[in-house]
C-alpha positions as CSV (number, residue, x, y, z in Angstrom):
1,X,-0.1,-0.2,0.2
2,X,2.6,2.5,1.0
3,X,4.5,1.9,-2.5
4,X,1.5,2.9,-4.4
5,X,1.5,6.2,-2.8
6,X,4.0,9.0,-4.2
7,X,4.7,11.4,-1.4
8,X,7.2,14.6,-1.8
9,X,8.3,16.2,1.5
10,X,9.5,19.8,2.0
11,X,11.4,20.5,5.2
12,X,12.4,24.0,6.5
13,X,14.5,24.4,9.5
14,X,14.0,27.5,11.3
15,X,15.6,28.8,14.6
16,X,13.0,27.7,16.6
17,X,10.7,25.3,14.7
18,X,11.4,22.8,11.8
19,X,8.3,23.1,9.5
20,X,7.3,19.9,7.4
21,X,4.8,19.6,4.4
22,X,4.1,16.6,2.5
23,X,2.0,16.3,-0.8
24,X,0.5,12.9,-2.0
25,X,1.2,13.2,-5.8
26,X,-1.4,10.8,-6.6
27,X,-4.3,12.4,-4.4
28,X,-2.8,15.9,-4.4
29,X,-3.6,15.7,-0.3
30,X,-1.3,18.0,1.7
31,X,-0.2,17.1,5.3
32,X,1.6,19.4,7.5
33,X,3.1,19.4,10.7
34,X,6.0,21.0,12.8
35,X,8.3,20.0,15.3
36,X,11.1,21.9,17.5
37,X,14.4,22.7,16.0
38,X,17.6,21.1,17.6
39,X,20.1,23.8,17.3
40,X,22.8,21.3,18.9
41,X,22.2,19.0,15.8
42,X,20.0,20.3,13.1
43,X,19.7,17.1,11.5
44,X,17.9,15.4,14.1
45,X,15.0,18.0,13.9
46,X,15.1,17.4,10.4
47,X,14.6,13.7,10.6
48,X,12.1,13.9,13.5
49,X,9.9,15.9,11.0
50,X,10.3,13.2,8.3
51,X,9.1,10.7,10.5
52,X,6.5,12.8,12.1
53,X,4.9,13.5,8.8
54,X,4.9,10.0,7.6
55,X,3.5,8.9,10.8
56,X,0.5,11.4,10.4
57,X,0.0,10.0,6.8
58,X,0.2,6.2,7.9
59,X,3.1,5.7,5.5
60,X,6.7,4.7,5.5
61,X,10.0,5.7,3.8
62,X,9.0,3.5,0.8
63,X,6.1,5.9,-0.2
64,X,8.6,9.1,-0.4
65,X,9.9,9.8,-4.1
66,X,11.9,13.2,-3.1
67,X,12.8,15.3,0.1
68,X,13.5,19.2,-0.5
69,X,15.1,21.0,2.3
70,X,15.9,24.7,3.1
71,X,18.5,25.1,5.8
72,X,20.2,28.1,7.6
73,X,23.5,26.3,8.3
74,X,25.6,28.5,6.1
75,X,23.7,31.6,7.1
76,X,24.0,31.1,10.8
77,X,27.7,30.0,10.7
78,X,28.5,33.7,8.9
79,X,26.1,35.6,11.2
80,X,27.7,34.0,14.4
81,X,31.2,34.6,13.0
82,X,32.1,30.9,13.5
83,X,34.9,30.7,10.9
84,X,37.9,28.6,10.6
85,X,41.3,30.1,9.7
86,X,41.4,30.3,6.1
87,X,44.0,30.9,3.6
88,X,44.2,33.1,0.6
89,X,45.8,32.9,-2.6
90,X,45.7,36.0,-5.1
91,X,47.7,37.5,-7.8
92,X,51.1,39.3,-6.9
93,X,50.5,43.0,-5.9
94,X,47.0,42.5,-4.7
95,X,47.7,40.9,-1.6
96,X,45.7,44.1,0.1
97,X,42.6,43.7,-2.0
98,X,40.5,42.4,1.2
99,X,41.9,45.4,3.3
100,X,41.4,48.0,0.6
101,X,38.0,46.5,0.0
102,X,35.1,49.4,-1.3
103,X,35.1,53.2,-0.5
104,X,31.3,52.8,0.2
105,X,30.1,53.2,3.6
106,X,26.7,51.4,4.9
107,X,24.0,53.8,5.0
108,X,25.8,56.8,3.4
109,X,28.9,58.9,4.4
110,X,26.7,60.5,7.1
111,X,27.5,57.2,8.8
112,X,31.3,57.4,8.4
113,X,32.1,58.6,11.8
114,X,30.1,55.9,13.5
115,X,31.0,53.0,11.2
116,X,33.7,50.5,12.2
117,X,35.1,48.5,9.3
118,X,34.5,44.9,9.8
119,X,37.4,42.4,10.5
120,X,39.0,41.0,7.1
121,X,37.7,37.5,6.4
122,X,41.6,36.3,6.1
123,X,44.3,38.1,8.0
124,X,47.2,39.5,6.3
125,X,49.5,36.8,7.6
126,X,47.5,34.0,5.9
127,X,47.6,35.7,2.2
128,X,50.1,34.4,-0.3
129,X,50.6,35.5,-3.8
130,X,51.5,34.1,-7.0
131,X,53.1,35.6,-9.9
132,X,51.3,35.4,-13.4
133,X,48.8,37.9,-15.0
134,X,45.9,37.8,-17.3
135,X,44.4,40.9,-18.9
136,X,40.6,41.8,-19.0
137,X,40.4,39.6,-21.9
138,X,41.9,36.5,-20.4
139,X,45.0,37.0,-22.8
140,X,48.1,36.0,-20.6
141,X,50.4,38.8,-19.7
142,X,52.9,36.8,-17.5
143,X,53.1,33.3,-17.2
144,X,51.7,31.3,-14.2
145,X,54.6,30.7,-11.6
146,X,54.5,27.2,-10.3
147,X,57.3,27.6,-8.1
148,X,55.3,30.5,-6.2
149,X,52.3,28.4,-6.0
150,X,54.0,25.2,-4.8
151,X,55.5,27.6,-2.0
152,X,51.9,28.9,-1.0
153,X,50.5,25.3,-0.9
154,X,53.5,24.0,1.6
155,X,52.9,27.3,3.7
156,X,49.2,26.4,4.4
157,X,49.9,22.7,4.8
158,X,52.9,23.5,7.4
159,X,50.6,26.1,9.1
160,X,47.8,23.5,9.4
161,X,45.2,26.0,7.3
162,X,42.8,23.3,5.8
163,X,40.5,25.8,4.0
164,X,41.9,27.8,1.2
165,X,40.3,30.4,-1.4
166,X,41.8,31.5,-4.6
167,X,41.2,34.4,-6.8
168,X,43.6,35.7,-9.4
169,X,43.1,38.9,-11.3
170,X,40.7,38.5,-14.3
171,X,40.1,34.7,-13.8
172,X,36.5,35.2,-15.0
173,X,37.8,35.7,-18.5
174,X,40.2,32.5,-18.5
175,X,40.5,30.3,-15.6
176,X,43.9,28.7,-16.7
177,X,45.8,30.0,-13.9
178,X,43.3,29.2,-11.4
179,X,43.1,25.6,-12.3
180,X,46.9,25.4,-12.1
181,X,46.7,26.6,-8.8
182,X,43.9,24.0,-7.7
183,X,45.9,21.1,-9.0
184,X,49.1,22.6,-6.9
185,X,47.1,22.4,-3.9
186,X,45.9,19.0,-4.7
187,X,49.4,17.8,-5.1
188,X,50.7,19.3,-2.4
189,X,48.0,19.7,0.4
190,X,45.6,16.9,-0.4
191,X,43.7,17.4,2.7
192,X,42.7,21.2,2.0
193,X,39.3,22.3,1.0
194,X,39.7,24.5,-1.9
195,X,37.4,27.1,-3.7
196,X,38.4,28.9,-6.8
197,X,36.8,32.2,-8.0
198,X,36.1,30.9,-11.4
199,X,33.9,28.2,-10.4
200,X,32.4,30.1,-7.7
201,X,31.6,33.5,-9.3
202,X,32.6,34.3,-12.9
203,X,32.3,37.8,-12.7
204,X,34.6,40.9,-12.7
205,X,35.1,43.2,-9.4
206,X,38.0,41.2,-7.7
207,X,36.9,42.3,-4.1
208,X,33.6,40.9,-4.3
209,X,34.8,37.7,-6.0
210,X,37.5,37.3,-3.9
211,X,35.2,37.6,-0.6
212,X,32.4,35.4,-2.0
213,X,35.1,33.0,-2.9
214,X,36.6,33.0,0.6
215,X,33.1,32.6,2.0
216,X,32.2,29.6,-0.3
217,X,35.5,28.0,1.1
218,X,34.8,28.9,4.9
219,X,31.3,27.5,4.8
220,X,32.0,24.4,2.6
221,X,33.4,22.0,5.2
222,X,30.1,22.7,7.7
223,X,27.7,22.6,5.2
224,X,29.2,19.5,3.5
225,X,29.2,17.6,6.5
226,X,25.6,18.7,7.5
227,X,24.2,17.7,4.2
228,X,26.0,14.3,4.1
229,X,25.1,13.4,7.4
230,X,21.4,13.9,6.5
231,X,21.8,12.3,3.6
232,X,23.3,9.2,5.3
233,X,20.6,9.1,8.1
234,X,17.8,9.8,5.7
235,X,18.8,6.4,3.6
236,X,17.9,4.6,7.1
237,X,14.1,5.9,6.4
238,X,14.0,6.1,2.8
239,X,17.0,4.5,0.9
240,X,18.1,6.2,-2.0
241,X,15.4,9.0,-2.2
242,X,16.4,12.2,-4.0
243,X,17.4,14.7,-1.7
244,X,17.3,18.6,-2.5
245,X,18.4,21.6,-1.0
246,X,17.0,24.9,-1.5
247,X,19.6,27.7,-3.1
248,X,19.3,31.4,-2.5
249,X,18.2,31.8,-6.5
250,X,14.8,30.3,-6.0
251,X,15.9,26.8,-7.3
252,X,17.0,23.7,-5.7
253,X,20.1,21.5,-6.2
254,X,20.8,17.8,-5.5
255,X,22.5,17.5,-2.1
256,X,25.5,15.8,-4.0
257,X,25.9,19.1,-5.8
258,X,25.2,21.3,-2.9
259,X,28.4,20.2,-1.3
260,X,30.5,21.8,-4.0
261,X,28.7,25.0,-4.2
262,X,27.6,25.7,-0.6
263,X,27.5,29.4,-0.9
264,X,24.5,28.9,-2.9
265,X,22.3,27.9,0.0
266,X,23.2,31.0,1.8
267,X,19.4,32.6,2.2
268,X,17.7,29.1,1.5
269,X,14.9,29.1,4.0
270,X,13.7,32.9,3.0
271,X,14.0,32.0,-0.5
272,X,11.4,29.0,-0.3
273,X,9.2,31.2,1.7
274,X,8.9,34.0,-0.7
275,X,8.6,31.3,-3.7
276,X,5.6,29.6,-1.9
277,X,3.8,32.9,-1.0
278,X,4.2,34.2,-4.6
279,X,2.4,30.8,-5.9
280,X,-0.5,31.1,-3.3
281,X,-1.0,34.8,-3.7
282,X,-0.8,34.5,-7.7
283,X,-3.5,31.7,-7.5
284,X,-5.5,33.9,-5.3
285,X,-5.3,37.0,-8.0
286,X,-2.4,39.0,-6.8
287,X,0.8,39.2,-8.7
288,X,2.3,42.5,-6.8
289,X,2.9,41.1,-3.2
290,X,4.9,42.0,-0.4
291,X,5.9,38.8,1.5
292,X,6.4,38.6,5.4
293,X,7.8,35.6,6.9
294,X,7.8,35.9,10.7
295,X,9.5,33.1,12.7
296,X,10.9,32.7,16.1
297,X,14.1,34.4,15.4
298,X,13.5,36.8,12.6
299,X,11.3,38.3,10.1
300,X,12.2,38.0,6.3
301,X,10.6,40.3,3.8
302,X,10.8,40.2,-0.2
303,X,9.0,41.9,-2.8
304,X,6.9,39.9,-5.8
305,X,6.2,41.8,-8.9
306,X,4.4,39.9,-11.7
307,X,4.4,36.8,-10.0
308,X,8.2,36.2,-9.4
309,X,10.2,37.5,-6.5
310,X,13.0,40.1,-7.2
311,X,16.7,38.8,-7.6
312,X,19.7,40.5,-6.6
313,X,23.4,40.1,-6.7
314,X,24.1,42.6,-4.4
315,X,23.2,40.8,-1.1
316,X,25.4,40.2,1.8
317,X,25.2,37.7,4.9
318,X,26.6,39.5,7.9
319,X,29.6,41.5,7.2
320,X,30.4,39.6,4.0
321,X,29.2,40.7,0.6
322,X,28.0,37.8,-1.6
323,X,27.6,38.5,-5.3
324,X,25.7,34.9,-6.0
325,X,22.2,35.3,-7.5
326,X,19.8,35.4,-4.5
327,X,16.2,36.2,-4.1
328,X,16.0,40.0,-2.7
329,X,15.5,39.4,1.1
330,X,15.8,41.9,3.9
331,X,15.7,40.1,7.5
332,X,15.1,41.9,10.7
333,X,15.6,40.4,14.2
334,X,11.8,40.7,14.9
335,X,10.6,37.3,15.5
336,X,8.2,35.7,18.2
337,X,11.3,34.9,20.3
338,X,12.9,38.4,20.0
339,X,13.8,39.8,23.3
340,X,12.7,43.0,24.9
341,X,15.5,44.8,26.8
342,X,16.5,48.2,27.9
343,X,19.4,50.1,26.2
344,X,21.9,51.8,28.4
345,X,19.9,55.2,27.8
346,X,16.8,53.5,29.3
347,X,14.8,53.1,26.2
348,X,12.9,49.9,25.3
349,X,14.4,47.6,22.3
350,X,13.2,44.6,20.9
351,X,15.6,42.1,19.3
352,X,17.7,41.3,17.4
353,X,18.7,38.8,20.1
354,X,16.3,36.0,20.5
355,X,15.3,33.0,22.7
356,X,15.2,30.9,19.9
357,X,14.0,27.2,20.5
358,X,16.2,26.7,23.6
359,X,15.3,28.1,26.2
360,X,12.6,29.8,24.3
361,X,10.5,32.9,25.5
362,X,9.6,33.0,29.3
363,X,5.8,31.5,28.9
364,X,7.6,28.2,27.3
365,X,7.8,25.2,29.9
366,X,11.6,25.8,30.0
367,X,11.6,29.4,29.0
368,X,14.3,32.0,29.4
369,X,14.7,34.9,31.8
370,X,14.0,37.7,29.4
371,X,10.5,38.6,27.9
372,X,10.0,38.4,24.3
373,X,7.5,39.3,21.6
374,X,5.6,36.1,22.3
375,X,5.3,36.6,25.9
376,X,3.8,40.1,24.9
377,X,1.1,38.3,22.8
378,X,0.2,35.8,25.3
379,X,-0.3,38.4,28.2
380,X,-2.7,40.5,25.8
381,X,-4.6,37.2,24.9
382,X,-3.9,37.6,21.4
383,X,-2.5,33.9,21.2
384,X,-3.8,31.2,23.1
385,X,-2.0,29.9,26.2
386,X,-0.5,27.1,24.1
387,X,1.3,26.2,20.8
388,X,0.9,23.3,17.9
389,X,-2.6,22.6,19.3
390,X,-1.6,21.9,22.8
391,X,1.7,20.1,22.2
392,X,3.6,23.1,23.9
393,X,1.7,24.9,27.0
394,X,2.4,28.4,27.7
395,X,2.7,29.8,31.2
396,X,0.5,33.2,31.0
397,X,1.9,33.8,34.7
398,X,5.3,33.5,33.6
399,X,5.2,36.0,30.9
400,X,3.1,38.6,33.1
401,X,5.9,38.3,35.7
402,X,8.6,39.0,33.1
403,X,6.8,41.9,31.5
404,X,5.8,43.4,34.8
405,X,9.4,43.6,36.1
406,X,10.5,45.1,32.7
407,X,7.4,47.8,33.0
408,X,8.4,48.5,36.3
409,X,12.0,49.7,35.2
410,X,10.0,51.7,32.5
411,X,7.6,53.1,34.8
412,X,4.7,51.5,32.4
413,X,2.0,49.3,33.3
414,X,2.0,45.7,32.4
415,X,-0.4,46.5,29.2
416,X,1.5,49.6,28.0
417,X,4.8,47.4,28.2
418,X,3.4,44.5,26.2
419,X,1.6,47.0,23.6
420,X,5.1,48.9,23.5
421,X,7.1,45.6,22.7
422,X,4.5,44.8,19.8
423,X,4.6,48.4,18.6
424,X,8.4,48.4,18.2
425,X,8.3,44.9,16.7
426,X,5.8,46.0,13.9
427,X,7.7,49.2,13.0
428,X,10.8,47.1,12.9
429,X,8.9,44.9,10.2
430,X,7.3,47.7,8.6
431,X,11.0,49.5,7.8
432,X,12.0,46.1,6.6
433,X,9.2,46.2,4.0
434,X,10.0,50.0,3.0
435,X,13.5,48.6,2.1
436,X,12.2,46.5,-0.2
437,X,10.0,48.8,-1.9
438,X,10.2,52.5,-1.2
439,X,14.0,52.1,-1.3
440,X,13.6,50.7,-4.9
441,X,11.2,53.0,-6.2
442,X,8.0,51.0,-5.6
443,X,5.0,52.4,-4.0
444,X,4.2,49.9,-0.8
445,X,0.4,51.0,-1.0
446,X,0.3,49.1,-4.4
447,X,1.0,45.8,-2.8
448,X,-0.8,43.0,-1.0
449,X,0.7,41.9,2.0
450,X,1.0,38.3,2.5
451,X,2.1,37.0,5.8
452,X,3.3,33.8,7.2
453,X,5.5,31.9,9.4
454,X,4.4,31.0,13.0
455,X,4.6,34.7,14.1
456,X,4.1,36.5,10.7
457,X,0.5,37.1,10.8
458,X,0.1,38.4,14.5
459,X,1.0,42.1,13.5
460,X,-0.9,42.0,10.3
461,X,-3.7,44.5,11.0
462,X,-1.2,47.1,12.5
463,X,1.2,46.6,9.6
464,X,-1.8,47.6,7.4
465,X,-2.1,50.9,9.3
466,X,1.5,51.7,9.5
467,X,2.1,51.2,5.7
468,X,-1.3,52.0,4.2
469,X,-1.5,48.5,2.7
470,X,-5.0,47.8,1.1
471,X,-5.2,44.1,2.3
472,X,-3.5,41.3,3.8
473,X,-3.5,37.7,2.6
474,X,-2.9,34.9,5.1
475,X,-2.5,31.4,3.5
476,X,-3.8,28.2,5.3
477,X,-1.1,26.7,7.5
478,X,0.9,29.7,7.3
479,X,3.6,28.6,9.7
480,X,4.4,25.9,6.8
481,X,4.6,28.1,3.6
482,X,8.5,28.2,3.5
483,X,8.3,24.0,3.6
484,X,5.4,24.3,1.0
485,X,7.5,26.4,-1.3
486,X,10.2,23.8,-1.2
487,X,7.9,21.7,-3.2
488,X,7.1,24.4,-5.7
489,X,10.6,24.8,-6.7
490,X,12.4,24.0,-9.9
491,X,16.0,22.7,-10.1
492,X,17.8,25.8,-11.1
493,X,21.6,26.6,-12.0
494,X,22.8,29.9,-12.7
495,X,25.7,30.9,-14.9
496,X,27.5,33.9,-15.7
497,X,30.4,35.5,-17.6
498,X,31.5,39.0,-17.9
499,X,31.7,40.4,-21.2
500,X,32.1,44.3,-21.2
501,X,31.1,46.2,-24.5
502,X,29.4,49.2,-25.2
503,X,26.1,48.8,-27.2
504,X,27.0,50.8,-30.0
505,X,30.1,48.4,-30.6
506,X,28.6,45.0,-29.4
507,X,30.1,42.2,-30.9
508,X,27.1,40.0,-31.7
509,X,29.6,37.0,-32.7
510,X,30.9,37.2,-29.1
511,X,27.6,37.5,-27.5
512,X,26.3,34.5,-29.4
513,X,29.3,32.4,-28.3
514,X,29.2,33.2,-24.7
515,X,25.5,32.5,-24.3
516,X,26.0,29.1,-26.2
517,X,28.7,28.2,-23.9
518,X,26.7,29.2,-20.8
519,X,23.7,27.1,-22.1
520,X,26.0,24.3,-22.6
521,X,27.2,24.4,-18.9
522,X,23.8,24.7,-17.8
523,X,22.5,22.1,-19.8
524,X,25.4,19.7,-18.5
525,X,24.6,20.3,-15.2
526,X,21.0,19.6,-15.7
527,X,21.9,16.3,-17.2
528,X,23.7,15.4,-14.0
529,X,20.4,16.3,-12.1
530,X,18.4,13.8,-14.3
531,X,16.6,16.2,-16.7
532,X,16.3,15.1,-20.6
533,X,17.2,17.8,-23.1
534,X,13.7,18.4,-23.9
535,X,12.6,19.2,-20.4
536,X,15.2,21.8,-19.8
537,X,14.6,25.5,-20.2
538,X,17.1,28.0,-20.5
539,X,16.7,31.6,-19.4
540,X,19.0,34.4,-20.6
541,X,19.4,37.9,-18.8
542,X,21.9,40.6,-19.2
543,X,23.4,43.1,-16.6
544,X,23.6,46.5,-18.5
545,X,24.5,50.0,-17.2
546,X,25.1,53.4,-18.6
547,X,28.7,54.3,-19.3
548,X,30.5,55.6,-16.2
549,X,28.1,54.1,-13.8
550,X,29.1,51.8,-11.2
551,X,26.2,49.5,-10.7
552,X,24.2,47.3,-13.4
553,X,20.5,46.7,-14.0
554,X,19.5,43.1,-15.0
555,X,17.3,42.9,-17.8
556,X,15.7,39.9,-19.9
557,X,17.4,38.8,-23.1
558,X,15.0,36.8,-25.7
559,X,15.0,33.4,-24.4
560,X,12.6,31.8,-27.1
561,X,15.0,31.8,-29.8
562,X,18.4,30.0,-30.2
563,X,21.6,31.8,-29.1
564,X,22.8,31.5,-32.7
565,X,19.7,33.8,-33.8
566,X,20.4,36.7,-31.4
567,X,20.6,39.7,-33.8
568,X,21.1,43.5,-33.7
569,X,17.1,43.7,-33.3
570,X,17.3,41.4,-30.3
571,X,20.3,43.6,-28.6
572,X,18.2,46.8,-29.2
573,X,15.4,45.2,-27.4
574,X,17.5,44.5,-24.3
575,X,18.5,48.0,-24.5
576,X,15.2,49.1,-24.3
577,X,14.4,47.2,-21.5
578,X,17.3,48.4,-19.8
579,X,16.1,52.1,-20.2
580,X,12.8,51.4,-19.0
581,X,14.0,49.4,-16.0
582,X,16.5,52.2,-15.1
583,X,13.8,54.9,-15.5
584,X,11.6,52.8,-12.9
585,X,14.4,52.4,-10.5
586,X,15.7,55.9,-10.3
587,X,13.0,58.0,-11.7
588,X,15.0,60.0,-14.4
589,X,15.2,59.2,-18.2
590,X,18.5,59.0,-19.2
591,X,17.6,57.3,-22.8
592,X,16.5,60.9,-23.7
593,X,20.0,62.1,-23.2
594,X,22.3,61.2,-26.4
595,X,25.2,61.5,-24.3
596,X,24.3,58.5,-22.2
597,X,25.7,55.2,-23.9
598,X,24.7,52.0,-22.7
599,X,27.2,49.2,-21.6
600,X,26.6,45.4,-21.3
601,X,28.5,44.0,-18.4
602,X,27.4,40.3,-17.7
603,X,25.9,37.9,-19.5
604,X,23.8,35.3,-17.7
605,X,21.9,31.9,-18.3
606,X,19.8,30.2,-15.7
607,X,19.3,26.4,-16.6
608,X,15.8,25.2,-15.2
609,X,14.8,21.5,-14.6
610,X,11.0,21.8,-13.9
611,X,9.3,19.6,-11.0
612,X,5.9,18.9,-10.6
613,X,4.1,21.6,-8.3
614,X,1.4,20.5,-5.9
615,X,-2.0,21.6,-6.7
616,X,-3.9,24.0,-4.4
617,X,-6.9,22.6,-2.9
618,X,-10.1,24.6,-3.3
619,X,-12.5,24.8,-0.6
620,X,-16.4,24.0,-0.8
621,X,-18.7,27.0,0.1
622,X,-20.2,26.6,3.3
623,X,-23.8,26.6,4.8
624,X,-24.7,29.2,7.1
625,X,-22.2,31.7,8.5
626,X,-18.7,31.5,10.4
627,X,-20.3,30.8,13.7
628,X,-19.8,27.2,13.0
629,X,-16.1,27.8,14.0
630,X,-16.4,29.5,17.0
631,X,-14.8,27.7,19.7
632,X,-15.0,30.3,22.8
633,X,-13.7,33.4,23.8
634,X,-11.1,35.2,26.1
635,X,-10.2,38.5,27.0
636,X,-8.0,40.1,24.4
637,X,-6.5,43.6,24.3
638,X,-6.1,45.2,21.1
639,X,-6.4,48.9,21.8
640,X,-3.7,51.4,22.2
641,X,-1.6,50.5,19.3
642,X,0.8,53.6,18.8
643,X,-1.5,55.7,20.9
644,X,-0.4,57.9,24.1
645,X,-3.9,57.9,25.5
646,X,-3.9,54.8,27.4
647,X,-3.6,50.9,26.7
648,X,-7.4,50.7,25.5
649,X,-9.8,48.4,26.8
650,X,-10.1,44.6,27.2
651,X,-12.8,42.9,25.1
652,X,-14.3,39.4,25.4
653,X,-13.1,38.3,21.8
654,X,-14.6,35.0,19.9
655,X,-12.0,32.7,18.8
656,X,-12.4,30.6,15.7
657,X,-11.1,27.3,14.5
658,X,-9.7,28.0,11.1
659,X,-10.2,24.6,9.9
660,X,-13.9,25.0,10.1
661,X,-14.5,28.0,8.3
662,X,-15.5,27.8,4.7
663,X,-15.2,29.8,1.5
664,X,-17.1,32.7,1.6
665,X,-17.2,33.2,5.3
666,X,-16.4,36.7,6.9
667,X,-15.1,37.1,10.3
668,X,-15.6,40.6,11.5
669,X,-13.1,41.9,14.2
670,X,-12.4,41.7,17.0
671,X,-11.7,38.1,16.6
672,X,-8.8,35.5,17.1
673,X,-8.6,33.0,14.4
674,X,-6.5,29.7,15.4
675,X,-5.0,27.0,13.7
676,X,-2.3,24.3,14.5
677,X,0.9,26.3,13.7
678,X,-0.5,29.8,13.8
679,X,-3.0,32.5,15.1
680,X,-4.5,35.6,13.4
681,X,-5.8,38.5,15.6
682,X,-8.4,40.3,13.6
683,X,-8.5,44.0,15.1
684,X,-11.6,46.1,15.5
685,X,-12.6,47.8,12.1
686,X,-11.2,44.8,10.0
687,X,-12.7,41.6,8.7
688,X,-11.3,38.4,7.5
689,X,-12.8,36.7,4.2
690,X,-12.1,33.3,3.4
691,X,-11.6,32.8,-0.4
692,X,-11.8,29.7,-2.2
693,X,-8.3,28.3,-1.6
694,X,-8.9,28.9,2.2
695,X,-6.7,32.0,2.5
696,X,-7.7,34.8,4.5
697,X,-8.1,38.2,3.1
698,X,-8.0,40.9,6.0
699,X,-9.4,44.2,5.0
700,X,-10.7,47.5,6.6
701,X,-14.3,47.2,7.2
702,X,-16.3,49.2,4.8
């Protein structure tokens, strides 16, 4: 019986909970669950989730066809600064590239007095140079010096440095020197983990390419060990089942390949959430969406335009810029476990420190000693005194005690303290949403907010007020949207080649040749993932800029024609798309100025292997009203958000079981809608309407 059912599982490991979604591909039935994360051994929480969801479905490992995983192992290692000693090999004369870095200061030059330059990822004494030089076209100016290479390899071997990054000048144009260095390292220091820039990031700008390569090398041992451990233990449950890991670019890759490209997993979990939310919102009829993924430790926000999350290559994790393609995510320390604390000046702060899964908020059975956002919600009655359907009981008294102590230091009542914590958390999230919209030339009021994650919907009504948003969409099982997103994601490989040329002087033969080579590389990678050539899809883009500018804008290049058929008309179409995109971003029409010449910088190809997406199940319309879903009532405090005239009044508020709501039901606030992994407070003056897919559409009452 088990073998007759075909199940795909998505697992997203967060800082507090591990979310699991399983789809039966024969019936379309979706099963969701959550289990506490295990920070000491993340693989244990992962495997517990697999066993738990299979148990709920009454199946065993023989029914599983594939497992997809979103992980924060690489991200957490960088954020926590837990990096081993790394060696760096570069071109002679460029040993200070990491120290020189860039002249830009975060948040503008007004911040230059306060900004402290972060420590370099490799100290100066662990940098070695090798003679040899290429020009920007890849032509050899000076031959590779093997003696220097051997000396560098032996230095790292003797010093006990087992992680090495290699970045030579202009290796994006020709990788012969880097491949020669890799060969020397394998001969002289076979135990070393090595990353070379031409395999990590084939783009110009040596500083970003160097740091990206070193970050890849730094996380490779831990990510490799983690993925290999899961692969081995997963075989005990479902032998040989395909195991995919989510990438930052919105695709997945087999675990076998991920260990060679660990940097691509940098924003693994947030990327899956953005894609899942985009699919759900698109089916509901919304193609301009702000996603707000609220977890226990942080909140991740993205912007979706025309159904696709925006991509960037200007991202960073912690102090380290990483120019790999990634979904444009802004993260703030504003999750349910974010700790409320007093600054040295005596002001109330919330986050970025988090109580996480262990010990957790004060209201948890073995909770911590500091109040959190979750404690504020439970004290105000906005969440029930338990989580996960009763699996985790919450102590309201413990939360009240912690908040009362904090309020005493501030001279505030218990209620005003709790409301103040939630107000700060809401504004932290609102500022992140402004970063992905207003800062990119978009009007935040044109977007539908889609909230998910265990804590993502708790402040939805307040965010609508702060930002002037027209509506909020809350998917079913919002705590599992990231895990669901893992089941909607295609296999995807990104390939890039720098090829700088003015548009007026564009060598079309060169462009066609580069695209053909990139597509061949992408096709070979997809071949290895098991996709036949007729299944594979190639998507071309290019990075263009105006001559003299320092940053590029990515625009589409016609992908429906063969690379050999790209002609002058197609190139002109790309230039027109660039003019329009630049105007949208910066609000000035440079195309009208004949002095502003266009320059092509990077050519890109994404090779996509499609995976069948799960079907969204429609709800039948209900008979009668939402009263069938009422489970009781409790006192809840909604008032006082952002006001100075008191905390408002407690109101006896009905609670609803979301699973009993039907399509077309309208719940008027004040109300609290509860389900297994999440709670949605509907404030007075708002309504929540259930659509045909079971989404809640929260709008202001007319």
